[in-house]
VOBA-1610 file (N, C-alpha, C; in pm, whole numbers, padded with zeros to 5 digits, always signed):
BEGIN
Unk+03336-03033-14869Unk+03405-03036-15015Unk+03458-02964-15057Unk+03630-02994-15072Unk+03718-02833-15169Unk+03649-02733-15223Unk+03688-02636-15256Unk+03715-02555-15358Unk+03777-02568-15420Unk+03711-02515-15586Unk+03831-02484-15690Unk+03913-02347-15663Unk+04033-02311-15732Unk+04116-02177-15755Unk+03987-02133-15790Unk+04040-02034-15953Unk+03952-01970-16031Unk+04040-02008-16172Unk+03390-01653-20752Unk+03353-01803-20786Unk+03169-01896-20684Unk+03144-01919-20763Unk+03001-01969-20626Unk+03065-02130-20581Unk+03062-02082-20505Unk+03081-02170-20363Unk+03073-02310-20370Unk+03086-02424-20354Unk+03026-02602-20423Unk+02975-02536-20282Unk+02850-02667-20317Unk+02700-02702-20241Unk+02750-02775-20097Unk+02753-02607-19979Unk+02750-02677-19872Unk+02724-02776-19786Unk+02722-02878-19684Unk+02702-02953-19600Unk+02618-02909-19507Unk+02551-03016-19437Unk+02444-02975-19282Unk+02534-02848-19207Unk+02651-02963-19166Unk+02717-02922-19147Unk+02795-02741-19125Unk+02783-02731-19249Unk+02900-02632-19341Unk+02734-02523-19335Unk+02707-02520-19313Unk+02495-02474-19298Unk+02510-02436-19155Unk+02511-02504-19064Unk+02544-02536-18904Unk+02597-02392-18888Unk+02741-02387-18931Unk+02850-02274-18865Unk+02826-02241-18885Unk+02782-02135-19051Unk+02713-02095-19129Unk+02645-01987-18999Unk+02577-02020-18993Unk+02437-01992-18950Unk+02528-01959-18768Unk+02682-02036-18710Unk+02725-02027-18591Unk+02802-01907-18610Unk+02845-01882-18743Unk+02922-01754-18810Unk+02886-01601-18788Unk+02724-01655-18762Unk+02659-01577-18780Unk+02594-01471-18624Unk+02653-01617-18539Unk+02572-01579-18398Unk+02676-01556-18330Unk+02835-01537-18390Unk+02965-01479-18331Unk+02922-01311-18330Unk+02961-01281-18221Unk+02975-01179-18177Unk+03105-01106-18208Unk+03153-01009-18315Unk+03227-00945-18299Unk+03243-00814-18166Unk+03385-00773-18165Unk+03402-00636-18053Unk+03382-00531-18138Unk+03426-00448-18058Unk+03412-00270-18143Unk+03576-00281-18034Unk+03655-00243-18123Unk+03816-00198-18140Unk+03771-00095-18075Unk+03682+00002-18050Unk+03731+00141-17985Unk+03665+00097-17837Unk+03594+00034-17821Unk+03569-00019-17655Unk+03577-00157-17644Unk+03721-00178-17589Unk+03758-00348-17548Unk+03728-00330-17455Unk+03684-00502-17397Unk+03644-00516-17298Unk+03751-00563-17182Unk+03711-00614-17078Unk+03797-00613-17003Unk+03878-00740-17016Unk+03959-00708-16963Unk+04066-00912-17015Unk+03993-00976-16920Unk+03974-01074-16913Unk+03913-01174-16878Unk+03970-01339-16818Unk+04110-01310-16866Unk+04207-01388-16870Unk+04268-01508-16968Unk+04231-01618-16977Unk+04305-01682-17126Unk+04164-01741-17204Unk+04169-01710-17306Unk+04053-01802-17389Unk+04117-01792-17522Unk+04017-01892-17564Unk+04055-01927-17746Unk+04024-01811-17790Unk+04123-01807-17853Unk+04129-01656-17980Unk+04073-01729-18139Unk+03997-01629-18163Unk+03910-01636-18204Unk+04029-01595-18366Unk+04016-01641-18518Unk+04149-01641-18628Unk+04107-01545-18721Unk+03961-01473-18734Unk+03870-01439-18805Unk+03775-01321-18781Unk+03754-01242-18834Unk+03623-01161-18814Unk+03441-01163-18762Unk+03354-01107-18654Unk+03248-01247-18716Unk+03154-01113-18709Unk+02990-01125-18799Unk+02986-01010-18825Unk+02843-01049-18659Unk+02805-00899-18583Unk+02644-00889-18556Unk+02519-00922-18497Unk+02521-00986-18617Unk+02442-01027-18644Unk+02402-01158-18641Unk+02298-01249-18544Unk+02300-01355-18549Unk+02161-01438-18555Unk+02140-01500-18654Unk+01985-01605-18621Unk+02034-01747-18595Unk+01914-01779-18511Unk+01904-01901-18439Unk+01800-01894-18304Unk+01826-02027-18272Unk+01706-02028-18177Unk+01801-02021-18022Unk+01716-01954-17939Unk+01853-01934-17784Unk+01735-01863-17696Unk+01808-01918-17590Unk+01741-01884-17480Unk+01817-01779-17395Unk+01776-01670-17340Unk+01776-01572-17220Unk+01753-01514-17111Unk+01849-01531-17038Unk+01838-01511-16855Unk+01902-01438-16858Unk+01793-01285-16769Unk+01848-01163-16778Unk+01862-01165-16658Unk+01945-01084-16596Unk+01954-01049-16454Unk+01952-00864-16458Unk+01909-00796-16370Unk+01876-00664-16342Unk+01883-00592-16141Unk+02039-00597-16174Unk+02040-00514-16036Unk+02016-00427-15955Unk+01872-00436-15889Unk+01869-00270-15859Unk+01901-00176-15757Unk+01987-00237-15688Unk+02155-00173-15617Unk+02176-00356-15505Unk+02297-00312-15455Unk+02412-00457-15349Unk+02356-00516-15276Unk+02211-00401-15216Unk+02177-00511-15175Unk+01969-00599-15151Unk+01938-00552-15271Unk+01808-00618-15310Unk+01814-00739-15419Unk+01721-00818-15386Unk+01715-00905-15541Unk+01666-00877-15680Unk+01732-00994-15705Unk+01747-00929-15867Unk+01581-00979-15965Unk+01516-00950-16086Unk+01396-00972-16147Unk+01462-01052-16269Unk+01431-01222-16291Unk+01454-01287-16367Unk+01315-01266-16442Unk+01415-01278-16620Unk+01278-01310-16685Unk+01389-01416-16791Unk+01323-01508-16791Unk+01364-01583-17025Unk+01309-01561-17066Unk+01324-01520-17157Unk+01268-01524-17389Unk+01297-01660-17451Unk+01255-01670-17507Unk+01266-01808-17599Unk+01253-01704-17759Unk+01303-01711-17909Unk+01314-01649-17958Unk+01374-01794-18095Unk+01312-01750-18169Unk+01325-01878-18278Unk+01316-01801-18439Unk+01482-01819-18516Unk+01493-01794-18640Unk+01451-01621-18625Unk+01445-01530-18544Unk+01500-01421-18594Unk+01627-01354-18544Unk+01664-01267-18610Unk+01713-01197-18633Unk+01776-01114-18534Unk+01920-01059-18487Unk+01867-00955-18374Unk+01961-00936-18384Unk+02009-00800-18329Unk+02151-00756-18355Unk+02211-00714-18199Unk+02313-00815-18138Unk+02348-00821-17987Unk+02448-00725-17979Unk+02454-00635-17861Unk+02578-00538-17913Unk+02712-00546-17852Unk+02728-00754-17811Unk+02910-00787-17693Unk+02863-00871-17647Unk+03000-00911-17597Unk+03007-01048-17471Unk+03109-01045-17432Unk+03076-01079-17285Unk+03203-01063-17217Unk+03302-01229-17261Unk+03237-01270-17254Unk+03294-01432-17303Unk+03218-01539-17273Unk+03256-01621-17359Unk+03156-01762-17430Unk+03197-01857-17310Unk+03099-01996-17344Unk+03123-02152-17236Unk+03089-02241-17347Unk+03156-02343-17381Unk+03104-02455-17432Unk+03047-02576-17309Unk+02925-02652-17327Unk+02880-02704-17228Unk+02841-02897-17322Unk+02896-03021-17264Unk+02901-03137-17334Unk+02877-03239-17246Unk+02814-03354-17284Unk+02788-03504-17210Unk+02803-03617-17265Unk+02890-03693-17165Unk+02792-03858-17275Unk+02883-03856-17376Unk+03033-03845-17407Unk+03087-03824-17493Unk+03239-03963-17493Unk+03286-04043-17449Unk+03401-04088-17429Unk+03335-04255-17486Unk+03349-04239-17672Unk+03304-04390-17680Unk+03386-04466-17694Unk+03376-04563-17703Unk+03503-04662-17657Unk+03405-04773-17780Unk+03570-04849-17855Unk+03522-04902-17978Unk+03529-05054-17958Unk+03511-05129-17797Unk+03505-05224-17763Unk+03339-05247-17716Unk+03376-05148-17650Unk+03198-05140-17611Unk+03080-05058-17582Unk+03018-05021-17640Unk+02907-04896-17734Unk+02782-04937-17700Unk+02685-04848-17755Unk+02572-04908-17755Unk+02514-04863-17919Unk+02439-04830-17942Unk+02370-04794-18096Unk+02539-04709-18153Unk+02565-04650-18048Unk+02624-04508-18171Unk+02790-04656-18181Unk+02786-04679-18304Unk+02945-04829-18338Unk+03055-04759-18439Unk+03064-04635-18450Unk+03230-04614-18389Unk+03257-04468-18368Unk+03301-04422-18367Unk+03395-04287-18257Unk+03365-04138-18364Unk+03298-04184-18526Unk+03262-04087-18626Unk+03155-03964-18587Unk+03084-03956-18456Unk+02950-03905-18369Unk+03033-03878-18290Unk+03063-03921-18218Unk+03144-03847-18116Unk+03253-03735-18199Unk+03362-03777-18315Unk+03481-03737-18369Unk+03412-03581-18386Unk+03251-03591-18456Unk+03192-03539-18514Unk+03121-03341-18421Unk+03111-03433-18314Unk+03062-03319-18215Unk+03239-03244-18149Unk+03329-03288-18173Unk+03450-03228-18056Unk+03508-03154-18219Unk+03520-03200-18326Unk+03579-03092-18469Unk+03486-02989-18460Unk+03334-03026-18440Unk+03264-02909-18443Unk+03278-02767-18312Unk+03324-02865-18148Unk+03291-02757-18063Unk+03436-02678-18151Unk+03522-02740-18190Unk+03661-02659-18178Unk+03649-02595-18316Unk+03549-02557-18426Unk+03533-02526-18528Unk+03453-02358-18473Unk+03350-02423-18328Unk+03292-02311-18276Unk+03357-02232-18190Unk+03457-02297-18113Unk+03550-02204-18029Unk+03640-02038-18128Unk+03684-02133-18208Unk+03742-02050-18302Unk+03707-01907-18375Unk+03480-01979-18433Unk+03451-01884-18415Unk+03392-01737-18255Unk+03407-01811-18211Unk+03364-01763-18112Unk+03424-01663-18035Unk+03624-01742-18045Unk+03700-01648-17993Unk+03709-01622-17853Unk+03627-01649-17788Unk+03669-01625-17632Unk+03618-01694-17541Unk+03559-01842-17572Unk+03531-01941-17440Unk+03648-01935-17365Unk+03587-01966-17238Unk+03618-01923-17129Unk+03682-02036-17058Unk+03567-02146-17035Unk+03546-02264-16976Unk+03458-02351-17104Unk+03488-02508-17042Unk+03333-02599-17148Unk+03311-02618-16957Unk+03187-02709-17024Unk+03141-02770-16883Unk+03069-02897-16937Unk+03189-03010-16847Unk+03172-03116-16896Unk+03074-03228-16771Unk+02913-03280-16799Unk+02859-03376-16702Unk+02899-03467-16700Unk+02967-03497-16752Unk+03042-03689-16686Unk+02960-03707-16822Unk+03041-03867-16741Unk+03038-04022-16877Unk+03109-03967-16953Unk+03232-03958-16941Unk+03312-03882-17032Unk+03434-03980-17080Unk+03386-04141-17041Unk+03511-04253-17054Unk+03420-04367-17026Unk+03353-04401-17142Unk+03292-04521-17159Unk+03384-04598-17153Unk+03343-04787-17088Unk+03246-04814-17001Unk+03219-04824-16927Unk+03310-04789-16843Unk+03367-04827-16695Unk+03477-04677-16631Unk+03468-04581-16676Unk+03599-04452-16641Unk+03737-04460-16664Unk+03783-04448-16583Unk+03919-04488-16637Unk+04001-04525-16483Unk+04112-04559-16470Unk+04167-04654-16324Unk+04245-04544-16238Unk+04294-04465-16309Unk+04414-04299-16277Unk+04478-04253-16433Unk+04512-04153-16335Unk+04593-04086-16404Unk+04686-04130-16544Unk+04733-04220-16565Unk+04735-04328-16668Unk+04683-04459-16803Unk+04551-04405-16723Unk+04477-04500-16836Unk+04482-04437-16968Unk+04465-04569-17043Unk+04545-04516-17161Unk+04430-04452-17228Unk+04243-04447-17129Unk+04161-04376-17227Unk+04155-04177-17214Unk+04285-04165-17098Unk+04238-03994-17141Unk+04310-03996-17281Unk+04389-04051-17328Unk+04432-03959-17490Unk+04340-04040-17589Unk+04283-04191-17587Unk+04260-04242-17712Unk+04103-04177-17681Unk+04003-04119-17552Unk+03888-04069-17571Unk+03871-03918-17603Unk+04000-03852-17518Unk+04027-03732-17480Unk+04058-03653-17538Unk+04214-03695-17552Unk+04353-03562-17592Unk+04347-03591-17758Unk+04323-03784-17766Unk+04330-03751-17999Unk+04182-03773-18021Unk+04104-03638-17934Unk+03957-03655-18033Unk+03959-03529-17987Unk+03961-03474-17884Unk+03923-03260-17851Unk+04069-03211-17915Unk+04037-03135-17944Unk+04128-02973-18004Unk+04316-02964-17918Unk+04416-02955-17895Unk+04475-02813-17806Unk+04425-02769-17806Unk+04410-02642-17854Unk+04342-02573-17850Unk+04193-02600-17731Unk+04111-02653-17766Unk+04053-02656-17669Unk+04026-02719-17607Unk+04149-02808-17532Unk+04164-02831-17412Unk+04245-02729-17273Unk+04242-02622-17412Unk+04397-02491-17332Unk+04238-02414-17274Unk+04151-02410-17239Unk+04079-02389-17089Unk+04065-02480-17026Unk+03952-02462-16872Unk+03942-02609-16764Unk+03819-02644-16878Unk+03818-02825-16824Unk+03680-02876-16827Unk+03668-02876-16700Unk+03601-02775-16686Unk+03492-02826-16549Unk+03395-02944-16523Unk+03407-03039-16468Unk+03406-03186-16536Unk+03283-03236-16379Unk+03222-03391-16369Unk+03160-03427-16248Unk+03199-03569-16316Unk+03167-03635-16217Unk+03168-03782-16259Unk+03018-03866-16354Unk+02986-03909-16443Unk+02874-03981-16494Unk+02828-04096-16368Unk+02731-04177-16418Unk+02757-04326-16337Unk+02896-04417-16434Unk+02869-04397-16573Unk+03006-04507-16603Unk+03133-04463-16513Unk+03148-04329-16530Unk+03259-04276-16497Unk+03348-04359-16356Unk+03279-04386-16235Unk+03300-04482-16173Unk+03319-04612-16108Unk+03264-04690-16277Unk+03310-04867-16249Unk+03392-04911-16170Unk+03526-04861-16322Unk+03664-04865-16244Unk+03732-04794-16208Unk+03743-04660-16155Unk+03794-04561-16053Unk+03759-04580-15924Unk+03918-04559-15954Unk+03918-04577-15779Unk+03832-04535-15648Unk+03787-04434-15667Unk+03754-04286-15630Unk+03585-04327-15551Unk+03543-04364-15596Unk+03384-04455-15548Unk+03380-04573-15429Unk+03510-04608-15349Unk+03555-04679-15304Unk+03649-04663-15167Unk+03617-04493-15201Unk+03755-04438-15116Unk+03722-04287-15105Unk+03678-04290-14948Unk+03694-04121-14884Unk+03819-04051-14891Unk+03872-04102-14997Unk+04024-04000-15016Unk+04022-03961-15130Unk+04018-03793-15154Unk+03999-03790-15309Unk+04106-03812-15325Unk+04202-03785-15351Unk+04352-03788-15409Unk+04336-03958-15493Unk+04292-04078-15446Unk+04230-04177-15452Unk+04177-04184-15626Unk+04051-04077-15681Unk+04027-04002-15724Unk+04086-04001-15933Unk+04052-04038-15989Unk+04139-04089-16114Unk+04131-03975-16143Unk+04036-03883-16177Unk+03945-03725-16267Unk+03955-03628-16205Unk+03964-03669-16061Unk+03981-03555-15982Unk+04138-03465-16027Unk+04144-03304-16093Unk+04296-03287-16092Unk+04231-03124-16013Unk+04388-03051-16037Unk+04371-02882-16040Unk+04453-02837-16086Unk+04422-02745-16097Unk+04557-02673-16255Unk+04599-02745-16443Unk+04587-02817-16395Unk+04691-02897-16493Unk+04569-02940-16625Unk+04610-02813-16738Unk+04557-02856-16845Unk+04495-03055-16914Unk+04616-03081-16867Unk+04671-03237-16936Unk+04552-03357-16821Unk+04451-03230-16748Unk+04309-03381-16753Unk+04232-03245-16702Unk+04101-03269-16612Unk+03995-03182-16583Unk+04017-03056-16475Unk+03918-02994-16471Unk+03944-02860-16324Unk+03882-02974-16304Unk+03878-03046-16199Unk+03789-03096-16054Unk+03842-03120-15962Unk+03852-03032-15871Unk+03976-03035-15721Unk+03854-03122-15678Unk+03733-03142-15666Unk+03679-03247-15625Unk+03533-03299-15636Unk+03473-03429-15585Unk+03348-03499-15701Unk+03203-03353-15657Unk+03275-03264-15581Unk+03126-03180-15597Unk+03241-03029-15576Unk+03238-02919-15595Unk+03306-02771-15599Unk+03234-02695-15652Unk+03275-02552-15587Unk+03212-02470-15691Unk+03356-02317-15712Unk+03313-02271-15788Unk+03391-02153-15854Unk+03339-02079-15920Unk+03430-01953-15844Unk+03355-01843-15882Unk+03425-01744-15987Unk+03387-01705-16115Unk+03450-01580-16216Unk+03450-01430-16161Unk+03501-01372-16180Unk+03442-01264-16083Unk+03437-01205-16216Unk+03534-01210-16315Unk+03505-01120-16481Unk+03311-01165-16556Unk+03320-01315-16505Unk+03195-01327-16550Unk+03078-01300-16448Unk+03110-01249-16358Unk+03000-01212-16266Unk+02953-01364-16234Unk+02996-01500-16233Unk+02964-01622-16256Unk+03013-01698-16125Unk+02923-01761-16059Unk+02990-01804-15990Unk+02907-02032-16070Unk+02960-02051-16077Unk+03010-02249-16132Unk+02988-02366-16035Unk+02905-02385-16005Unk+02853-02549-15922Unk+02829-02644-16011Unk+02996-02754-15906Unk+02957-02832-16035Unk+02894-03038-15866Unk+02761-03079-15922Unk+02801-03164-15814Unk+02719-03317-15840Unk+02762-03338-15757Unk+02803-03502-15776Unk+02634-03558-15757Unk+02531-03586-15814Unk+02409-03643-15766Unk+02419-03801-15803Unk+02559-03870-15826Unk+02485-04072-15836Unk+02364-04063-15763Unk+02347-04063-15663Unk+02202-04159-15602Unk+02058-04133-15677Unk+02054-04043-15747Unk+01975-04015-15771Unk+01983-04096-15951Unk+02032-04150-15966Unk+02008-04276-16110Unk+01898-04318-16170Unk+01829-04376-16028Unk+01692-04381-16022Unk+01562-04307-16082Unk+01644-04145-16048Unk+01532-04048-16123Unk+01432-04067-16164Unk+01438-04191-16268Unk+01343-04150-16398Unk+01208-04223-16321Unk+01279-04245-16280Unk+01133-04387-16231Unk+01091-04301-16121Unk+00981-04141-16134Unk+00948-04068-16067Unk+00843-04113-15933Unk+00783-04292-15865Unk+00739-04243-15805Unk+00776-04346-15647Unk+00935-04319-15669Unk+01058-04369-15585Unk+01091-04231-15502Unk+01097-04244-15372Unk+01128-04163-15266Unk+01267-04125-15243Unk+01323-04029-15246Unk+01476-03992-15237Unk+01494-04115-15174Unk+01523-04167-15031Unk+01558-04313-14981Unk+01524-04386-15098Unk+01439-04422-15148Unk+01462-04585-15238Unk+01540-04562-15344Unk+01546-04449-15343Unk+01698-04429-15467Unk+01859-04435-15528Unk+01909-04486-15575Unk+01997-04537-15497Unk+02099-04555-15649Unk+02230-04575-15643Unk+02314-04575-15753Unk+02297-04690-15849Unk+02263-04759-15880Unk+02250-04900-15959Unk+02385-04904-15990Unk+02476-04842-16058Unk+02617-04883-16116Unk+02654-04901-15987Unk+02701-04934-15889Unk+02741-04920-15794Unk+02758-05182-15826Unk+02704-05167-15851Unk+02727-05284-15855Unk+02840-05341-15987Unk+02884-05263-16035Unk+02969-05295-16133Unk+03161-05227-16064Unk+03124-05162-15923Unk+03196-05118-15849Unk+03271-05290-15829Unk+03404-05239-15722Unk+03511-05320-15690Unk+03421-05313-15492Unk+03307-05238-15502Unk+03328-05216-15332Unk+03143-05186-15332Unk+03054-05280-15360Unk+02866-05241-15383Unk+02782-05225-15266Unk+02833-05304-15180Unk+02797-05192-15053Unk+02841-05102-14955Unk+03006-05057-14997Unk+03061-04940-14983Unk+02982-04815-15061Unk+02964-04823-15159Unk+02965-04784-15330Unk+02832-04712-15275Unk+02659-04790-15196Unk+02565-04712-15197Unk+02591-04591-15109Unk+02622-04659-15004Unk+02637-04554-14866Unk+02702-04385-14893Unk+02854-04420-15042Unk+02894-04305-15056Unk+02862-04243-15159Unk+02774-04322-15269Unk+02721-04278-15321Unk+02553-04145-15284Unk+02523-04197-15161Unk+02463-04100-15141Unk+02484-03924-14991Unk+02612-04002-14908Unk+02707-03848-14891Unk+02737-03770-14940Unk+02783-03834-15076Unk+02798-03721-15198Unk+02686-03669-15176Unk+02594-03716-15241Unk+02476-03631-15288Unk+02422-03531-15178Unk+02379-03562-15121Unk+02404-03523-14964Unk+02516-03364-14940Unk+02628-03422-15020Unk+02721-03319-14989Unk+02692-03179-15076Unk+02620-03292-15202Unk+02626-03199-15288Unk+02498-03077-15305Unk+02380-03120-15216Unk+02305-03020-15221Unk+02348-02921-15167Unk+02414-02940-15008Unk+02470-02884-14922Unk+02557-02779-15000Unk+02596-02811-15060Unk+02689-02716-15099Unk+02654-02617-15232Unk+02556-02674-15341Unk+02457-02622-15394Unk+02311-02497-15300Unk+02317-02550-15167Unk+02204-02417-15084Unk+02321-02314-15016Unk+02488-02377-14920Unk+02551-02277-14964Unk+02609-02217-15009Unk+02609-02234-15105Unk+02657-02118-15267Unk+02495-01967-15307Unk+02409-02042-15268Unk+02256-01964-15313Unk+02300-01907-15233Unk+02277-01945-15100Unk+02239-01877-15011Unk+02416-01694-14958Unk+02510-01816-15011Unk+02641-01712-14998Unk+02739-01668-15108Unk+02674-01696-15179Unk+02763-01667-15365Unk+02752-01520-15423Unk+02872-01440-15349Unk+02836-01257-15446Unk+02830-01244-15591Unk+02787-01401-15654Unk+02737-01321-15798Unk+02598-01387-15836Unk+02536-01279-15867Unk+02370-01318-15956Unk+02354-01427-16053Unk+02487-01456-16117Unk+02471-01534-16221Unk+02529-01720-16137Unk+02486-01817-16226Unk+02559-01920-16147Unk+02510-02029-16296Unk+02558-02091-16301Unk+02591-02256-16353Unk+02634-02323-16308Unk+02506-02411-16297Unk+02515-02545-16208Unk+02510-02638-16307Unk+02561-02803-16266Unk+02545-02854-16306Unk+02600-03026-16267Unk+02516-03149-16296Unk+02563-03256-16222Unk+02544-03330-16373Unk+02531-03450-16356Unk+02501-03549-16423Unk+02395-03556-16466Unk+02274-03557-16418Unk+02135-03621-16449Unk+02028-03453-16507Unk+01938-03492-16571Unk+01805-03403-16582Unk+01743-03327-16518Unk+01679-03262-16531Unk+01604-03175-16399Unk+01517-03284-16364Unk+01449-03382-16545Unk+01320-03434-16488Unk+01347-03601-16375Unk+01505-03542-16361Unk+01549-03701-16266Unk+01517-03645-16116Unk+01488-03520-16078Unk+01460-03470-15960Unk+01341-03468-15848Unk+01253-03579-15967Unk+01078-03546-15855Unk+01169-03595-15673Unk+01176-03682-15637Unk+01267-03679-15542Unk+01355-03612-15449Unk+01338-03483-15497Unk+01428-03373-15445Unk+01322-03246-15507Unk+01224-03274-15436Unk+01188-03131-15455Unk+01222-02967-15402Unk+01292-02965-15312Unk+01329-02843-15257Unk+01463-02833-15323Unk+01500-02880-15400Unk+01623-02874-15493Unk+01544-02809-15596Unk+01443-02871-15678Unk+01356-02796-15803Unk+01295-02663-15752Unk+01229-02610-15606Unk+01244-02589-15633Unk+01349-02395-15622Unk+01410-02489-15556Unk+01578-02410-15532Unk+01594-02375-15685Unk+01565-02447-15804Unk+01624-02382-15910Unk+01563-02321-15983Unk+01481-02319-15924Unk+01350-02173-16032Unk+01333-02096-15910Unk+01419-02061-15814Unk+01411-01979-15740Unk+01440-01774-15829Unk+01378-01713-15835Unk+01472-01627-15902Unk+01470-01458-15896Unk+01561-01514-15722Unk+01654-01440-15663Unk+01820-01528-15733Unk+01770-01615-15787Unk+01962-01668-15874Unk+01889-01656-16034Unk+02019-01606-16089Unk+02032-01582-16239Unk+02059-01774-16255Unk+02030-01874-16240Unk+02075-02003-16264Unk+02058-02051-16450Unk+02113-02097-16449Unk+02086-02192-16564Unk+02180-02339-16594Unk+02077-02444-16577Unk+02110-02615-16528Unk+02146-02696-16678Unk+02250-02744-16650Unk+02309-02837-16777Unk+02254-03001-16714Unk+02240-03091-16679Unk+02235-03227-16695Unk+02297-03300-16828Unk+02369-03396-16816Unk+02397-03551-16954Unk+02249-03639-16912Unk+02319-03781-16892Unk+02234-03921-16914Unk+02193-03983-16971Unk+02084-03922-17015Unk+01994-03857-17159Unk+02046-03833-17282Unk+02084-03985-17395Unk+02143-03860-17490Unk+02080-03824-17591Unk+02047-03702-17609Unk+02010-03584-17687Unk+02044-03481-17647Unk+02012-03363-17676Unk+02113-03233-17680Unk+01902-03092-17684Unk+01930-03067-17585Unk+01742-03013-17590Unk+01730-02936-17485Unk+01551-02903-17479Unk+01503-02859-17349Unk+01354-02890-17344Unk+01341-02927-17444Unk+01186-03040-17424Unk+01156-03186-17363Unk+01284-03240-17308Unk+01215-03355-17232Unk+01271-03327-17094Unk+01319-03213-17059Unk+01317-03166-16910Unk+01270-03116-16831Unk+01216-03171-16678Unk+01097-03057-16658Unk+01165-02887-16595Unk+01118-02814-16645Unk+01149-02681-16638Unk+01185-02617-16510Unk+01218-02497-16526Unk+01285-02492-16446Unk+01282-02328-16417Unk+01156-02284-16444Unk+01124-02119-16532Unk+01089-02047-16380Unk+01146-01953-16390Unk+01185-01868-16496Unk+01326-01897-16530Unk+01398-01986-16439Unk+01537-02019-16457Unk+01559-02094-16625Unk+01640-02162-16646Unk+01713-02229-16819Unk+01754-02348-16724Unk+01747-02470-16828Unk+01832-02617-16822Unk+01825-02644-16972Unk+01885-02703-16943Unk+01971-02808-17044Unk+01996-02981-17042Unk+01912-03028-17092Unk+02010-03160-17166Unk+02118-03129-17215Unk+02201-03217-17191Unk+02333-03213-17279Unk+02427-03372-17252Unk+02281-03472-17293Unk+02392-03635-17310Unk+02433-03601-17485Unk+02403-03571-17568Unk+02449-03587-17696Unk+02513-03569-17726Unk+02677-03603-17644Unk+02823-03626-17673Unk+02853-03688-17764Unk+02798-03787-17813Unk+02809-03827-17955Unk+02921-04039-17872Unk+02858-04040-17739Unk+02986-04157-17641Unk+02937-04325-17700Unk+02763-04261-17662Unk+02676-04386-17679Unk+02539-04472-17768Unk+02478-04348-17722Unk+02300-04404-17829Unk+02261-04267-17847Unk+02135-04302-17936Unk+02076-04162-17927Unk+01992-04152-17831Unk+01895-04092-17817Unk+01820-04116-17713Unk+01722-03987-17829Unk+01791-03877-17899Unk+01702-03802-17987Unk+01786-03845-18166Unk+01790-03780-18250Unk+01854-03736-18311Unk+01896-03602-18242Unk+01911-03524-18181Unk+01954-03408-18145Unk+02104-03410-18086Unk+02211-03436-18138Unk+02346-03461-18144Unk+02396-03391-18094Unk+02544-03326-17980Unk+02582-03218-18024Unk+02611-03181-17858Unk+02561-02977-17858Unk+02653-02991-17718Unk+02576-02790-17738Unk+02585-02706-17615Unk+02545-02611-17592Unk+02672-02508-17553Unk+02611-02336-17662Unk+02697-02288-17633Unk+02647-02181-17555Unk+02751-02133-17443Unk+02664-02044-17352Unk+02752-01870-17368Unk+02676-01771-17388Unk+02749-01676-17418Unk+02681-01539-17260Unk+02791-01463-17229Unk+02776-01367-17088Unk+02815-01214-17127Unk+02711-01148-17171Unk+02629-01090-17264Unk+02700-00985-17158Unk+02702-00849-17214Unk+02764-00704-17144Unk+02663-00688-17066Unk+02547-00702-17003Unk+02493-00718-16977Unk+02462-00797-16818Unk+02559-00907-16852Unk+02539-00939-16772Unk+02455-01093-16792Unk+02423-01048-16866Unk+02265-01215-16886Unk+02321-01256-16980Unk+02285-01461-16980Unk+02375-01558-17016Unk+02288-01618-17143Unk+02291-01675-17252Unk+02249-01663-17349Unk+02312-01825-17362Unk+02238-01876-17431Unk+02227-01996-17485Unk+02161-02050-17594Unk+02258-02189-17598Unk+02216-02220-17806Unk+02254-02379-17821Unk+02201-02431-17903Unk+02257-02525-17915Unk+02376-02532-18023Unk+02456-02612-18056Unk+02484-02657-18196Unk+02529-02852-18223Unk+02434-02841-18346Unk+02412-02956-18342Unk+02425-03035-18506Unk+02534-03221-18491Unk+02540-03260-18587Unk+02457-03328-18678Unk+02561-03335-18847Unk+02473-03412-18859Unk+02370-03580-18798Unk+02258-03596-18844Unk+02206-03690-18716Unk+02239-03868-18817Unk+02280-03810-18938Unk+02334-04017-18923Unk+02476-03963-18950Unk+02550-03891-18829Unk+02692-03910-18860Unk+02682-03980-18736Unk+02554-03967-18627Unk+02526-04057-18488Unk+02434-04169-18448Unk+02272-04138-18570Unk+02204-04208-18518Unk+02078-04312-18614Unk+02075-04412-18590Unk+02056-04508-18697Unk+01927-04436-18766Unk+01860-04403-18822Unk+01709-04351-18897Unk+01637-04500-18889
//
């Protein structure tokens, strides 16, 4: 697989309250001690206080030398006010978002996706240093896109998410829905893939179906994986061999699709293990379309995700919620379900996205930002 290059105020709504808390969570920098340049990022327009009040998960690395392994600890704090010294950059994570007016689940309007998109834009402006977006797929319900001229690029992405938010790379993978009409699943020619693109902000940053990207300024590496063969992973009784990409039935090459999905999953695992061995960076952001509880049939992968040799933050979608409670633990490392993008249905009332922050000590802190449930989910 190819490698990527690189007078008192009025009453506040719940969304405003959340954004006020988020504003308190975003950190200002000391003007006397500016951070190193990290390249293009979305710039904030107002100063933000240092104190935060939020629920967050922290993965901290301590390097003892360039040749030794590192210790990893994961801590969770809830409703604590913490003074943080600053950060090097931030990123946003989303999945399962491309709502369609004709074919959709229980979310019956674009209001939910738009609420999430608008809150992402507000959050990016408050943070002021968003470097990239991680997109775990199911970007275009119900069937993906046919090519780079497909109108869904406009109606479900460009016209929904702000230009400012789309000015940074959207590192992306294919979800199961994305493959239905995309020529990519019926060809080994990567040029046939409608979502694959590199260096063009009018599209995703997705140089291949599986890829990695080093971000030296954050001492971080991103590994993107196509694990669609494990779509049946919810059934923990199935072996790896018995798992299959069931959505091949909706493609024009059903028989070839089974084998191609298997080979792409194998290639993704191989890339992940290679980067675990060779990456020069301690922090790894790893993502696919599926949450960790889908990987019972791949115990060696789960063991690697739990390795204290790397500080891994894993993101998956597919199930339509934004939480850390429905997934399988990879402690001492961190993982999130980020399928609450508002595109199809609600598996919980927690719809939204996740913010990642890379701190001055290169630890990675994550927390969710949720929209009002009535915008998305029927009670």
